[in-house]
C-alpha positions as CSV (number, residue, x, y, z in Angstrom):
1,M,20.3,-15.6,-58.8
2,A,17.7,-18.8,-59.2
3,A,18.3,-19.5,-55.8
4,S,17.8,-15.8,-54.2
5,R,14.6,-16.2,-56.2
6,H,14.4,-19.4,-54.9
7,R,15.2,-18.0,-51.3
8,R,13.2,-15.3,-51.2
9,P,9.6,-17.1,-50.9
10,G,10.9,-19.1,-47.7
11,R,12.0,-15.6,-46.4
12,T,8.1,-14.1,-47.6
13,T,6.6,-17.3,-45.8
14,A,8.2,-16.7,-42.5
15,I,7.7,-12.9,-42.2
16,A,3.6,-13.9,-43.2
17,A,4.1,-16.3,-40.4
18,T,5.4,-14.4,-38.2
19,T,3.1,-11.2,-38.7
20,A,0.3,-14.4,-37.9
21,A,1.6,-15.5,-34.7
22,V,2.0,-11.6,-33.5
23,A,-1.7,-10.9,-34.8
24,L,-2.9,-14.5,-32.8
25,T,-1.6,-13.3,-29.6
26,L,-2.4,-10.1,-29.7
27,S,-5.7,-11.0,-30.0
28,A,-5.8,-14.2,-27.7
29,L,-4.2,-11.5,-24.8
30,T,-7.3,-9.0,-25.6
31,G,-9.6,-11.9,-25.0
32,C,-7.8,-12.7,-22.0
33,D,-8.2,-9.4,-20.8
34,A,-11.7,-8.9,-21.3
35,M,-12.0,-12.3,-19.4
36,N,-10.1,-11.1,-16.4
37,K,-12.5,-8.5,-16.5
38,A,-15.6,-10.2,-16.7
39,L,-14.0,-12.9,-14.1
40,D,-13.3,-9.3,-11.8
41,C,-16.7,-8.5,-12.4
42,V,-18.0,-11.7,-11.3
43,Q,-15.9,-11.7,-7.7
44,A,-16.9,-8.6,-6.6
45,A,-20.7,-9.0,-7.9
46,D,-20.3,-12.2,-5.6
47,S,-18.0,-10.0,-3.0
48,I,-21.0,-7.3,-3.1
49,A,-23.9,-10.3,-2.8
50,D,-22.3,-11.3,0.3
51,G,-21.9,-7.8,2.0
52,V,-26.0,-7.4,0.9
53,T,-26.7,-10.6,3.0
54,D,-24.5,-8.7,5.6
55,L,-26.8,-5.7,5.5
56,Q,-29.8,-7.7,5.6
57,Q,-28.9,-9.3,8.3
58,A,-27.7,-6.0,10.2
59,V,-30.5,-4.4,9.4
60,Q,-32.8,-6.7,11.6
61,N,-30.1,-6.9,14.3
62,A,-29.4,-2.7,14.6
63,A,-31.0,-2.9,18.0
64,D,-27.9,-5.3,18.8
65,D,-25.3,-3.3,16.8
66,P,-26.1,-0.5,15.1
67,T,-22.1,-0.4,13.7
68,Q,-23.4,-3.6,11.2
69,T,-25.1,-1.6,8.9
70,D,-22.5,0.8,8.6
71,Q,-19.8,-1.7,8.2
72,A,-22.0,-3.5,5.3
73,L,-22.7,-0.8,3.8
74,R,-19.0,0.3,3.5
75,S,-18.2,-3.2,2.0
76,I,-20.8,-2.7,-0.4
77,E,-19.5,0.6,-1.7
78,N,-15.7,-0.5,-1.4
79,N,-16.3,-3.4,-3.7
80,L,-18.7,-0.9,-6.7
81,K,-15.6,0.7,-6.3
82,K,-13.5,-2.3,-7.3
83,I,-15.8,-2.8,-10.5
84,G,-16.2,0.8,-11.4
85,D,-12.6,0.6,-12.1
86,K,-12.2,-2.3,-13.6
87,T,-14.8,-1.9,-16.5
88,D,-15.8,0.3,-19.2
89,D,-18.8,-1.9,-19.5
90,A,-21.6,0.5,-20.0
91,D,-24.3,-2.2,-18.9
92,V,-21.8,-3.3,-15.5
93,N,-21.6,0.5,-15.1
94,K,-24.9,1.5,-15.0
95,A,-25.8,-1.3,-12.5
96,V,-23.2,-0.3,-10.2
97,D,-24.5,3.5,-10.9
98,D,-27.9,1.8,-9.1
99,L,-26.8,-0.1,-6.5
100,G,-24.3,2.8,-5.4
101,K,-28.0,5.1,-5.4
102,A,-29.9,2.3,-3.4
103,V,-26.5,1.7,-0.9
104,D,-26.9,6.2,-0.5
105,N,-30.8,5.7,-0.2
106,V,-30.4,3.0,3.2
107,R,-27.5,5.7,5.3
108,T,-30.0,8.4,4.3
109,A,-32.9,6.3,5.7
110,I,-30.3,5.5,9.0
111,R,-29.8,9.0,9.3
112,N,-32.8,9.9,9.2
113,G,-33.7,8.2,12.1
114,D,-35.3,4.8,10.2
115,D,-33.9,1.8,12.3
116,T,-34.8,-0.6,9.5
117,P,-34.4,0.5,6.2
118,D,-35.8,-0.7,3.3
119,V,-32.6,-2.8,1.9
120,S,-34.7,-4.4,-1.3
121,P,-33.6,-1.3,-3.6
122,V,-30.8,-2.7,-2.8
123,T,-31.4,-6.6,-2.7
124,D,-32.7,-5.6,-6.1
125,A,-30.0,-3.7,-7.7
126,A,-27.1,-6.4,-6.5
127,G,-29.0,-8.9,-8.5
128,E,-28.6,-6.5,-11.5
129,L,-25.0,-6.3,-11.1
130,T,-25.3,-10.0,-11.0
131,K,-26.3,-10.6,-13.9
132,V,-25.0,-8.0,-16.1
133,C,-21.2,-9.5,-14.5
134,T,-21.8,-12.8,-15.4
135,P,-19.9,-13.6,-18.4
């Protein structure tokens, strides 16, 4: 009997160690998942920043090629969708919504005949998105 009792603490220790290892692994995976989401957000925000630069250039050159503006707006919208699909962060979602509204306003201005719409709200909203995506 004494041998049986002597084994139990070892078995209990092994079970406790296994449980602790599983808990640490799960918390590490959860942390990695959050880090991956943040990295996805940063990468998409960087792509959006490139899209905003393209938009600014397209608006300046609208007389030469009006389709560039539409392509730049579409690029920004596609990247916004990627961010929106991958995050549940309230600040990021608000920044995505604000940038989406700014893009819609530029589209509306172009549709209403404005050859050189004000893109500064798009630039400002993209800057805010970059700020909230930065880990």
